[in-house]
PDB file with one MODEL, atoms N, CA, C and O in Angstrom:
MODEL        1
ATOM      1  N   UNK A   1      23.341 -16.643   3.908  1.00  0.00           N
ATOM      2  CA  UNK A   1      22.001 -16.213   3.527  1.00  0.00           C
ATOM      3  C   UNK A   1      21.639 -14.966   4.337  1.00  0.00           C
ATOM      4  O   UNK A   1      21.836 -14.939   5.552  1.00  0.00           O
ATOM      5  N   UNK A   2      21.117 -13.945   3.678  1.00  0.00           N
ATOM      6  CA  UNK A   2      20.731 -12.723   4.364  1.00  0.00           C
ATOM      7  C   UNK A   2      19.244 -12.741   4.700  1.00  0.00           C
ATOM      8  O   UNK A   2      18.425 -13.326   3.991  1.00  0.00           O
ATOM      9  N   UNK A   3      18.934 -12.084   5.796  1.00  0.00           N
ATOM     10  CA  UNK A   3      17.544 -11.982   6.211  1.00  0.00           C
ATOM     11  C   UNK A   3      16.859 -10.920   5.356  1.00  0.00           C
ATOM     12  O   UNK A   3      17.354  -9.798   5.241  1.00  0.00           O
ATOM     13  N   UNK A   4      15.740 -11.266   4.767  1.00  0.00           N
ATOM     14  CA  UNK A   4      15.019 -10.337   3.909  1.00  0.00           C
ATOM     15  C   UNK A   4      13.993  -9.575   4.744  1.00  0.00           C
ATOM     16  O   UNK A   4      13.140 -10.175   5.398  1.00  0.00           O
ATOM     17  N   UNK A   5      14.087  -8.248   4.715  1.00  0.00           N
ATOM     18  CA  UNK A   5      13.138  -7.434   5.459  1.00  0.00           C
ATOM     19  C   UNK A   5      11.833  -7.353   4.683  1.00  0.00           C
ATOM     20  O   UNK A   5      11.817  -7.044   3.492  1.00  0.00           O
ATOM     21  N   UNK A   6      10.756  -7.630   5.369  1.00  0.00           N
ATOM     22  CA  UNK A   6       9.439  -7.591   4.746  1.00  0.00           C
ATOM     23  C   UNK A   6       8.965  -6.155   4.561  1.00  0.00           C
ATOM     24  O   UNK A   6       8.260  -5.852   3.599  1.00  0.00           O
ATOM     25  N   UNK A   7       9.340  -5.294   5.454  1.00  0.00           N
ATOM     26  CA  UNK A   7       8.905  -3.905   5.389  1.00  0.00           C
ATOM     27  C   UNK A   7       8.062  -3.549   6.588  1.00  0.00           C
ATOM     28  O   UNK A   7       7.794  -4.383   7.452  1.00  0.00           O
ATOM     29  N   UNK A   8       7.655  -2.318   6.628  1.00  0.00           N
ATOM     30  CA  UNK A   8       6.843  -1.794   7.728  1.00  0.00           C
ATOM     31  C   UNK A   8       5.375  -1.828   7.324  1.00  0.00           C
ATOM     32  O   UNK A   8       5.032  -1.411   6.218  1.00  0.00           O
ATOM     33  N   UNK A   9       4.496  -2.321   8.210  1.00  0.00           N
ATOM     34  CA  UNK A   9       3.078  -2.398   7.867  1.00  0.00           C
ATOM     35  C   UNK A   9       2.431  -1.010   7.871  1.00  0.00           C
ATOM     36  O   UNK A   9       2.670  -0.194   8.761  1.00  0.00           O
ATOM     37  N   UNK A  10       1.618  -0.773   6.866  1.00  0.00           N
ATOM     38  CA  UNK A  10       0.907   0.496   6.743  1.00  0.00           C
ATOM     39  C   UNK A  10      -0.545   0.209   6.364  1.00  0.00           C
ATOM     40  O   UNK A  10      -0.819  -0.628   5.505  1.00  0.00           O
ATOM     41  N   UNK A  11      -1.452   0.902   7.005  1.00  0.00           N
ATOM     42  CA  UNK A  11      -2.883   0.757   6.734  1.00  0.00           C
ATOM     43  C   UNK A  11      -3.297   1.835   5.749  1.00  0.00           C
ATOM     44  O   UNK A  11      -3.130   3.026   6.009  1.00  0.00           O
ATOM     45  N   UNK A  12      -3.840   1.406   4.611  1.00  0.00           N
ATOM     46  CA  UNK A  12      -4.314   2.318   3.569  1.00  0.00           C
ATOM     47  C   UNK A  12      -5.827   2.443   3.692  1.00  0.00           C
ATOM     48  O   UNK A  12      -6.557   1.467   3.520  1.00  0.00           O
ATOM     49  N   UNK A  13      -6.287   3.645   3.989  1.00  0.00           N
ATOM     50  CA  UNK A  13      -7.723   3.908   4.110  1.00  0.00           C
ATOM     51  C   UNK A  13      -8.174   4.807   2.972  1.00  0.00           C
ATOM     52  O   UNK A  13      -7.635   5.896   2.774  1.00  0.00           O
ATOM     53  N   UNK A  14      -9.171   4.340   2.226  1.00  0.00           N
ATOM     54  CA  UNK A  14      -9.740   5.173   1.159  1.00  0.00           C
ATOM     55  C   UNK A  14     -10.788   6.090   1.786  1.00  0.00           C
ATOM     56  O   UNK A  14     -11.722   5.635   2.446  1.00  0.00           O
ATOM     57  N   UNK A  15     -10.614   7.373   1.566  1.00  0.00           N
ATOM     58  CA  UNK A  15     -11.520   8.374   2.116  1.00  0.00           C
ATOM     59  C   UNK A  15     -12.735   8.542   1.200  1.00  0.00           C
ATOM     60  O   UNK A  15     -12.734   8.070   0.063  1.00  0.00           O
ATOM     61  N   UNK A  16     -13.758   9.211   1.701  1.00  0.00           N
ATOM     62  CA  UNK A  16     -14.996   9.416   0.937  1.00  0.00           C
ATOM     63  C   UNK A  16     -14.759  10.155  -0.377  1.00  0.00           C
ATOM     64  O   UNK A  16     -15.487   9.950  -1.348  1.00  0.00           O
ATOM     65  N   UNK A  17     -13.737  11.016  -0.407  1.00  0.00           N
ATOM     66  CA  UNK A  17     -13.460  11.784  -1.624  1.00  0.00           C
ATOM     67  C   UNK A  17     -12.572  11.031  -2.613  1.00  0.00           C
ATOM     68  O   UNK A  17     -12.205  11.574  -3.655  1.00  0.00           O
ATOM     69  N   UNK A  18     -12.222   9.769  -2.288  1.00  0.00           N
ATOM     70  CA  UNK A  18     -11.407   8.955  -3.176  1.00  0.00           C
ATOM     71  C   UNK A  18      -9.922   9.012  -2.898  1.00  0.00           C
ATOM     72  O   UNK A  18      -9.160   8.219  -3.450  1.00  0.00           O
ATOM     73  N   UNK A  19      -9.499   9.927  -2.059  1.00  0.00           N
ATOM     74  CA  UNK A  19      -8.087  10.020  -1.693  1.00  0.00           C
ATOM     75  C   UNK A  19      -7.770   8.949  -0.649  1.00  0.00           C
ATOM     76  O   UNK A  19      -8.670   8.300  -0.116  1.00  0.00           O
ATOM     77  N   UNK A  20      -6.482   8.777  -0.368  1.00  0.00           N
ATOM     78  CA  UNK A  20      -6.037   7.762   0.590  1.00  0.00           C
ATOM     79  C   UNK A  20      -5.259   8.389   1.740  1.00  0.00           C
ATOM     80  O   UNK A  20      -4.476   9.321   1.555  1.00  0.00           O
ATOM     81  N   UNK A  21      -5.497   7.855   2.922  1.00  0.00           N
ATOM     82  CA  UNK A  21      -4.702   8.146   4.109  1.00  0.00           C
ATOM     83  C   UNK A  21      -3.921   6.893   4.431  1.00  0.00           C
ATOM     84  O   UNK A  21      -4.444   5.786   4.308  1.00  0.00           O
ATOM     85  N   UNK A  22      -2.662   7.055   4.845  1.00  0.00           N
ATOM     86  CA  UNK A  22      -1.799   5.917   5.157  1.00  0.00           C
ATOM     87  C   UNK A  22      -1.248   6.109   6.568  1.00  0.00           C
ATOM     88  O   UNK A  22      -0.664   7.145   6.885  1.00  0.00           O
ATOM     89  N   UNK A  23      -1.444   5.098   7.405  1.00  0.00           N
ATOM     90  CA  UNK A  23      -0.982   5.131   8.781  1.00  0.00           C
ATOM     91  C   UNK A  23      -0.071   3.931   9.019  1.00  0.00           C
ATOM     92  O   UNK A  23      -0.500   2.786   8.871  1.00  0.00           O
ATOM     93  N   UNK A  24       1.185   4.188   9.387  1.00  0.00           N
ATOM     94  CA  UNK A  24       2.099   3.093   9.695  1.00  0.00           C
ATOM     95  C   UNK A  24       1.754   2.532  11.065  1.00  0.00           C
ATOM     96  O   UNK A  24       1.422   3.269  11.993  1.00  0.00           O
ATOM     97  N   UNK A  25       1.841   1.212  11.170  1.00  0.00           N
ATOM     98  CA  UNK A  25       1.441   0.500  12.372  1.00  0.00           C
ATOM     99  C   UNK A  25       2.639  -0.133  13.057  1.00  0.00           C
ATOM    100  O   UNK A  25       3.648  -0.428  12.417  1.00  0.00           O
ATOM    101  N   UNK A  26       2.524  -0.337  14.346  1.00  0.00           N
ATOM    102  CA  UNK A  26       3.565  -1.007  15.118  1.00  0.00           C
ATOM    103  C   UNK A  26       4.156  -0.079  16.161  1.00  0.00           C
ATOM    104  O   UNK A  26       3.933   1.131  16.154  1.00  0.00           O
ATOM    105  N   UNK A  27       4.912  -0.682  17.053  1.00  0.00           N
ATOM    106  CA  UNK A  27       5.542   0.068  18.139  1.00  0.00           C
ATOM    107  C   UNK A  27       6.500   1.112  17.582  1.00  0.00           C
ATOM    108  O   UNK A  27       7.341   0.808  16.737  1.00  0.00           O
ATOM    109  N   UNK A  28       6.366   2.318  18.054  1.00  0.00           N
ATOM    110  CA  UNK A  28       7.257   3.402  17.653  1.00  0.00           C
ATOM    111  C   UNK A  28       6.920   4.059  16.329  1.00  0.00           C
ATOM    112  O   UNK A  28       7.657   4.932  15.873  1.00  0.00           O
ATOM    113  N   UNK A  29       5.829   3.661  15.706  1.00  0.00           N
ATOM    114  CA  UNK A  29       5.490   4.211  14.394  1.00  0.00           C
ATOM    115  C   UNK A  29       4.394   5.272  14.450  1.00  0.00           C
ATOM    116  O   UNK A  29       3.959   5.770  13.412  1.00  0.00           O
ATOM    117  N   UNK A  30       3.947   5.618  15.655  1.00  0.00           N
ATOM    118  CA  UNK A  30       2.938   6.674  15.788  1.00  0.00           C
ATOM    119  C   UNK A  30       3.438   7.950  15.136  1.00  0.00           C
ATOM    120  O   UNK A  30       4.577   8.357  15.362  1.00  0.00           O
ATOM    121  N   UNK A  31       2.627   8.564  14.354  1.00  0.00           N
ATOM    122  CA  UNK A  31       2.995   9.818  13.717  1.00  0.00           C
ATOM    123  C   UNK A  31       3.583   9.669  12.331  1.00  0.00           C
ATOM    124  O   UNK A  31       3.797  10.670  11.648  1.00  0.00           O
ATOM    125  N   UNK A  32       3.851   8.451  11.895  1.00  0.00           N
ATOM    126  CA  UNK A  32       4.343   8.251  10.533  1.00  0.00           C
ATOM    127  C   UNK A  32       3.119   8.027   9.649  1.00  0.00           C
ATOM    128  O   UNK A  32       2.560   6.931   9.599  1.00  0.00           O
ATOM    129  N   UNK A  33       2.721   9.083   8.960  1.00  0.00           N
ATOM    130  CA  UNK A  33       1.513   9.047   8.137  1.00  0.00           C
ATOM    131  C   UNK A  33       1.790   9.680   6.776  1.00  0.00           C
ATOM    132  O   UNK A  33       2.751  10.428   6.601  1.00  0.00           O
ATOM    133  N   UNK A  34       0.933   9.363   5.835  1.00  0.00           N
ATOM    134  CA  UNK A  34       1.053   9.927   4.489  1.00  0.00           C
ATOM    135  C   UNK A  34      -0.340   9.994   3.875  1.00  0.00           C
ATOM    136  O   UNK A  34      -1.298   9.416   4.389  1.00  0.00           O
ATOM    137  N   UNK A  35      -0.423  10.707   2.778  1.00  0.00           N
ATOM    138  CA  UNK A  35      -1.691  10.859   2.058  1.00  0.00           C
ATOM    139  C   UNK A  35      -1.407  10.786   0.569  1.00  0.00           C
ATOM    140  O   UNK A  35      -0.274  10.990   0.134  1.00  0.00           O
ATOM    141  N   UNK A  36      -2.431  10.496  -0.204  1.00  0.00           N
ATOM    142  CA  UNK A  36      -2.269  10.490  -1.648  1.00  0.00           C
ATOM    143  C   UNK A  36      -3.593  10.686  -2.358  1.00  0.00           C
ATOM    144  O   UNK A  36      -4.651  10.331  -1.839  1.00  0.00           O
ATOM    145  N   UNK A  37      -3.522  11.263  -3.564  1.00  0.00           N
ATOM    146  CA  UNK A  37      -4.727  11.490  -4.366  1.00  0.00           C
ATOM    147  C   UNK A  37      -5.299  10.193  -4.912  1.00  0.00           C
ATOM    148  O   UNK A  37      -6.503  10.090  -5.145  1.00  0.00           O
ATOM    149  N   UNK A  38      -4.425   9.188  -5.119  1.00  0.00           N
ATOM    150  CA  UNK A  38      -4.856   7.859  -5.551  1.00  0.00           C
ATOM    151  C   UNK A  38      -3.925   6.851  -4.884  1.00  0.00           C
ATOM    152  O   UNK A  38      -3.010   7.245  -4.161  1.00  0.00           O
ATOM    153  N   UNK A  39      -4.142   5.563  -5.116  1.00  0.00           N
ATOM    154  CA  UNK A  39      -3.372   4.537  -4.415  1.00  0.00           C
ATOM    155  C   UNK A  39      -1.881   4.603  -4.752  1.00  0.00           C
ATOM    156  O   UNK A  39      -1.046   4.410  -3.868  1.00  0.00           O
ATOM    157  N   UNK A  40      -1.537   4.869  -5.993  1.00  0.00           N
ATOM    158  CA  UNK A  40      -0.119   4.951  -6.367  1.00  0.00           C
ATOM    159  C   UNK A  40       0.557   6.163  -5.726  1.00  0.00           C
ATOM    160  O   UNK A  40       1.697   6.078  -5.270  1.00  0.00           O
ATOM    161  N   UNK A  41      -0.148   7.277  -5.696  1.00  0.00           N
ATOM    162  CA  UNK A  41       0.370   8.476  -5.045  1.00  0.00           C
ATOM    163  C   UNK A  41       0.553   8.220  -3.548  1.00  0.00           C
ATOM    164  O   UNK A  41       1.541   8.652  -2.954  1.00  0.00           O
ATOM    165  N   UNK A  42      -0.399   7.520  -2.948  1.00  0.00           N
ATOM    166  CA  UNK A  42      -0.317   7.203  -1.518  1.00  0.00           C
ATOM    167  C   UNK A  42       0.865   6.282  -1.235  1.00  0.00           C
ATOM    168  O   UNK A  42       1.561   6.471  -0.237  1.00  0.00           O
ATOM    169  N   UNK A  43       1.104   5.295  -2.085  1.00  0.00           N
ATOM    170  CA  UNK A  43       2.250   4.388  -1.908  1.00  0.00           C
ATOM    171  C   UNK A  43       3.574   5.143  -2.018  1.00  0.00           C
ATOM    172  O   UNK A  43       4.489   4.944  -1.218  1.00  0.00           O
ATOM    173  N   UNK A  44       3.653   5.997  -3.007  1.00  0.00           N
ATOM    174  CA  UNK A  44       4.873   6.798  -3.215  1.00  0.00           C
ATOM    175  C   UNK A  44       5.112   7.711  -2.002  1.00  0.00           C
ATOM    176  O   UNK A  44       6.230   7.794  -1.492  1.00  0.00           O
ATOM    177  N   UNK A  45       4.075   8.377  -1.557  1.00  0.00           N
ATOM    178  CA  UNK A  45       4.200   9.278  -0.417  1.00  0.00           C
ATOM    179  C   UNK A  45       4.483   8.514   0.874  1.00  0.00           C
ATOM    180  O   UNK A  45       5.178   9.021   1.754  1.00  0.00           O
ATOM    181  N   UNK A  46       3.947   7.293   0.991  1.00  0.00           N
ATOM    182  CA  UNK A  46       4.212   6.469   2.172  1.00  0.00           C
ATOM    183  C   UNK A  46       5.688   6.102   2.249  1.00  0.00           C
ATOM    184  O   UNK A  46       6.275   6.129   3.330  1.00  0.00           O
ATOM    185  N   UNK A  47       6.297   5.760   1.113  1.00  0.00           N
ATOM    186  CA  UNK A  47       7.729   5.452   1.094  1.00  0.00           C
ATOM    187  C   UNK A  47       8.553   6.668   1.526  1.00  0.00           C
ATOM    188  O   UNK A  47       9.501   6.547   2.301  1.00  0.00           O
ATOM    189  N   UNK A  48       8.178   7.830   1.015  1.00  0.00           N
ATOM    190  CA  UNK A  48       8.896   9.058   1.386  1.00  0.00           C
ATOM    191  C   UNK A  48       8.734   9.359   2.873  1.00  0.00           C
ATOM    192  O   UNK A  48       9.695   9.742   3.541  1.00  0.00           O
ATOM    193  N   UNK A  49       7.517   9.187   3.390  1.00  0.00           N
ATOM    194  CA  UNK A  49       7.268   9.436   4.807  1.00  0.00           C
ATOM    195  C   UNK A  49       8.072   8.469   5.672  1.00  0.00           C
ATOM    196  O   UNK A  49       8.646   8.870   6.684  1.00  0.00           O
ATOM    197  N   UNK A  50       8.114   7.202   5.280  1.00  0.00           N
ATOM    198  CA  UNK A  50       8.868   6.208   6.034  1.00  0.00           C
ATOM    199  C   UNK A  50      10.358   6.539   6.022  1.00  0.00           C
ATOM    200  O   UNK A  50      11.024   6.448   7.054  1.00  0.00           O
ATOM    201  N   UNK A  51      10.877   6.917   4.869  1.00  0.00           N
ATOM    202  CA  UNK A  51      12.289   7.281   4.771  1.00  0.00           C
ATOM    203  C   UNK A  51      12.619   8.456   5.692  1.00  0.00           C
ATOM    204  O   UNK A  51      13.629   8.428   6.395  1.00  0.00           O
ATOM    205  N   UNK A  52      11.786   9.470   5.689  1.00  0.00           N
ATOM    206  CA  UNK A  52      12.006  10.633   6.554  1.00  0.00           C
ATOM    207  C   UNK A  52      11.882  10.267   8.028  1.00  0.00           C
ATOM    208  O   UNK A  52      12.669  10.718   8.859  1.00  0.00           O
ATOM    209  N   UNK A  53      10.887   9.446   8.340  1.00  0.00           N
ATOM    210  CA  UNK A  53      10.646   9.053   9.732  1.00  0.00           C
ATOM    211  C   UNK A  53      11.826   8.254  10.287  1.00  0.00           C
ATOM    212  O   UNK A  53      12.309   8.535  11.384  1.00  0.00           O
ATOM    213  N   UNK A  54      12.283   7.264   9.534  1.00  0.00           N
ATOM    214  CA  UNK A  54      13.419   6.461   9.983  1.00  0.00           C
ATOM    215  C   UNK A  54      14.708   7.276   9.977  1.00  0.00           C
ATOM    216  O   UNK A  54      15.592   7.052  10.804  1.00  0.00           O
ATOM    217  N   UNK A  55      14.813   8.218   9.047  1.00  0.00           N
ATOM    218  CA  UNK A  55      15.968   9.107   9.015  1.00  0.00           C
ATOM    219  C   UNK A  55      16.085   9.949  10.267  1.00  0.00           C
ATOM    220  O   UNK A  55      17.189  10.256  10.716  1.00  0.00           O
ATOM    221  N   UNK A  56      14.947  10.323  10.830  1.00  0.00           N
ATOM    222  CA  UNK A  56      14.920  11.086  12.083  1.00  0.00           C
ATOM    223  C   UNK A  56      15.628  10.303  13.188  1.00  0.00           C
ATOM    224  O   UNK A  56      16.437  10.862  13.929  1.00  0.00           O
ATOM    225  N   UNK A  57      15.324   9.010  13.297  1.00  0.00           N
ATOM    226  CA  UNK A  57      15.961   8.177  14.315  1.00  0.00           C
ATOM    227  C   UNK A  57      17.451   8.018  14.031  1.00  0.00           C
ATOM    228  O   UNK A  57      18.277   8.111  14.940  1.00  0.00           O
ATOM    229  N   UNK A  58      17.784   7.782  12.784  1.00  0.00           N
ATOM    230  CA  UNK A  58      19.167   7.572  12.386  1.00  0.00           C
ATOM    231  C   UNK A  58      20.012   8.812  12.652  1.00  0.00           C
ATOM    232  O   UNK A  58      21.123   8.707  13.172  1.00  0.00           O
ATOM    233  N   UNK A  59      19.497   9.973  12.302  1.00  0.00           N
ATOM    234  CA  UNK A  59      20.232  11.229  12.476  1.00  0.00           C
ATOM    235  C   UNK A  59      20.555  11.509  13.935  1.00  0.00           C
ATOM    236  O   UNK A  59      21.555  12.159  14.238  1.00  0.00           O
ATOM    237  N   UNK A  60      19.720  11.024  14.832  1.00  0.00           N
ATOM    238  CA  UNK A  60      19.911  11.263  16.259  1.00  0.00           C
ATOM    239  C   UNK A  60      20.609  10.113  16.969  1.00  0.00           C
ATOM    240  O   UNK A  60      20.837  10.167  18.177  1.00  0.00           O
ATOM    241  N   UNK A  61      20.948   9.077  16.217  1.00  0.00           N
ATOM    242  CA  UNK A  61      21.597   7.922  16.814  1.00  0.00           C
ATOM    243  C   UNK A  61      20.670   7.122  17.708  1.00  0.00           C
ATOM    244  O   UNK A  61      21.123   6.381  18.581  1.00  0.00           O
ATOM    245  N   UNK A  62      19.371   7.272  17.490  1.00  0.00           N
ATOM    246  CA  UNK A  62      18.375   6.561  18.293  1.00  0.00           C
ATOM    247  C   UNK A  62      18.096   5.187  17.699  1.00  0.00           C
ATOM    248  O   UNK A  62      18.362   4.938  16.523  1.00  0.00           O
ATOM    249  N   UNK A  63      17.566   4.317  18.513  1.00  0.00           N
ATOM    250  CA  UNK A  63      17.181   2.990  18.052  1.00  0.00           C
ATOM    251  C   UNK A  63      15.930   3.118  17.191  1.00  0.00           C
ATOM    252  O   UNK A  63      14.921   3.682  17.615  1.00  0.00           O
ATOM    253  N   UNK A  64      16.014   2.586  15.981  1.00  0.00           N
ATOM    254  CA  UNK A  64      14.877   2.655  15.057  1.00  0.00           C
ATOM    255  C   UNK A  64      13.832   1.602  15.416  1.00  0.00           C
ATOM    256  O   UNK A  64      14.168   0.513  15.881  1.00  0.00           O
ATOM    257  N   UNK A  65      12.568   1.938  15.197  1.00  0.00           N
ATOM    258  CA  UNK A  65      11.525   0.935  15.407  1.00  0.00           C
ATOM    259  C   UNK A  65      11.740  -0.257  14.471  1.00  0.00           C
ATOM    260  O   UNK A  65      12.143  -0.089  13.321  1.00  0.00           O
ATOM    261  N   UNK A  66      11.471  -1.439  14.971  1.00  0.00           N
ATOM    262  CA  UNK A  66      11.580  -2.653  14.174  1.00  0.00           C
ATOM    263  C   UNK A  66      10.258  -2.916  13.464  1.00  0.00           C
ATOM    264  O   UNK A  66       9.194  -2.667  14.030  1.00  0.00           O
ATOM    265  N   UNK A  67      10.312  -3.416  12.235  1.00  0.00           N
ATOM    266  CA  UNK A  67       9.074  -3.786  11.546  1.00  0.00           C
ATOM    267  C   UNK A  67       8.383  -4.923  12.294  1.00  0.00           C
ATOM    268  O   UNK A  67       9.040  -5.810  12.838  1.00  0.00           O
ATOM    269  N   UNK A  68       7.073  -4.887  12.314  1.00  0.00           N
ATOM    270  CA  UNK A  68       6.275  -5.927  12.954  1.00  0.00           C
ATOM    271  C   UNK A  68       5.354  -6.544  11.919  1.00  0.00           C
ATOM    272  O   UNK A  68       5.003  -5.911  10.924  1.00  0.00           O
ATOM    273  N   UNK A  69       4.972  -7.775  12.163  1.00  0.00           N
ATOM    274  CA  UNK A  69       4.005  -8.415  11.281  1.00  0.00           C
ATOM    275  C   UNK A  69       2.609  -8.116  11.810  1.00  0.00           C
ATOM    276  O   UNK A  69       2.241  -8.528  12.910  1.00  0.00           O
ATOM    277  N   UNK A  70       1.852  -7.398  11.011  1.00  0.00           N
ATOM    278  CA  UNK A  70       0.469  -7.043  11.346  1.00  0.00           C
ATOM    279  C   UNK A  70      -0.371  -7.353  10.118  1.00  0.00           C
ATOM    280  O   UNK A  70      -0.064  -6.902   9.014  1.00  0.00           O
ATOM    281  N   UNK A  71      -1.413  -8.111  10.313  1.00  0.00           N
ATOM    282  CA  UNK A  71      -2.271  -8.521   9.210  1.00  0.00           C
ATOM    283  C   UNK A  71      -3.631  -7.850   9.315  1.00  0.00           C
ATOM    284  O   UNK A  71      -4.075  -7.500  10.409  1.00  0.00           O
ATOM    285  N   UNK A  72      -4.285  -7.672   8.186  1.00  0.00           N
ATOM    286  CA  UNK A  72      -5.629  -7.106   8.170  1.00  0.00           C
ATOM    287  C   UNK A  72      -5.958  -6.484   6.833  1.00  0.00           C
ATOM    288  O   UNK A  72      -5.092  -6.340   5.970  1.00  0.00           O
ATOM    289  N   UNK A  73      -7.197  -6.123   6.670  1.00  0.00           N
ATOM    290  CA  UNK A  73      -7.649  -5.488   5.437  1.00  0.00           C
ATOM    291  C   UNK A  73      -6.967  -4.139   5.256  1.00  0.00           C
ATOM    292  O   UNK A  73      -6.851  -3.356   6.199  1.00  0.00           O
ATOM    293  N   UNK A  74      -6.523  -3.881   4.043  1.00  0.00           N
ATOM    294  CA  UNK A  74      -5.944  -2.594   3.692  1.00  0.00           C
ATOM    295  C   UNK A  74      -4.509  -2.419   4.144  1.00  0.00           C
ATOM    296  O   UNK A  74      -3.957  -1.327   4.012  1.00  0.00           O
ATOM    297  N   UNK A  75      -3.880  -3.478   4.681  1.00  0.00           N
ATOM    298  CA  UNK A  75      -2.507  -3.359   5.147  1.00  0.00           C
ATOM    299  C   UNK A  75      -1.546  -3.813   4.056  1.00  0.00           C
ATOM    300  O   UNK A  75      -1.692  -4.892   3.481  1.00  0.00           O
ATOM    301  N   UNK A  76      -0.570  -2.968   3.789  1.00  0.00           N
ATOM    302  CA  UNK A  76       0.509  -3.274   2.856  1.00  0.00           C
ATOM    303  C   UNK A  76       1.808  -3.061   3.597  1.00  0.00           C
ATOM    304  O   UNK A  76       1.867  -2.299   4.562  1.00  0.00           O
ATOM    305  N   UNK A  77       2.842  -3.733   3.148  1.00  0.00           N
ATOM    306  CA  UNK A  77       4.161  -3.583   3.745  1.00  0.00           C
ATOM    307  C   UNK A  77       5.018  -2.703   2.845  1.00  0.00           C
ATOM    308  O   UNK A  77       5.147  -2.950   1.646  1.00  0.00           O
ATOM    309  N   UNK A  78       5.602  -1.667   3.452  1.00  0.00           N
ATOM    310  CA  UNK A  78       6.425  -0.711   2.735  1.00  0.00           C
ATOM    311  C   UNK A  78       7.873  -0.914   3.159  1.00  0.00           C
ATOM    312  O   UNK A  78       8.193  -0.863   4.347  1.00  0.00           O
ATOM    313  N   UNK A  79       8.743  -1.144   2.185  1.00  0.00           N
ATOM    314  CA  UNK A  79      10.171  -1.314   2.464  1.00  0.00           C
ATOM    315  C   UNK A  79      10.945  -0.267   1.678  1.00  0.00           C
ATOM    316  O   UNK A  79      10.541   0.159   0.596  1.00  0.00           O
ATOM    317  N   UNK A  80      12.051   0.124   2.248  1.00  0.00           N
ATOM    318  CA  UNK A  80      12.942   1.060   1.567  1.00  0.00           C
ATOM    319  C   UNK A  80      13.976   0.256   0.805  1.00  0.00           C
ATOM    320  O   UNK A  80      14.413  -0.799   1.267  1.00  0.00           O
ATOM    321  N   UNK A  81      14.366   0.741  -0.347  1.00  0.00           N
ATOM    322  CA  UNK A  81      15.360   0.035  -1.175  1.00  0.00           C
ATOM    323  C   UNK A  81      16.738   0.137  -0.573  1.00  0.00           C
ATOM    324  O   UNK A  81      17.697  -0.396  -1.131  1.00  0.00           O
TER     325      UNK A  81
ENDMDL
END
């Protein structure tokens, strides 16, 4: 049986203009952020941001941040395929 990764927690904040800001949460995830014109755009951009962010660690042979379980309003888990 393989362990299923839940994904990285991200906080989706709806801005006053209707757009979304996305901030990844957890140790080592500072600076992994994304934006979107609507929720679907924000989700798509969050996946791209996460892929690039984790790729940075991989390219340098650094230890990647581990996903953490964080609960709260506006939090979604983003996983890479």
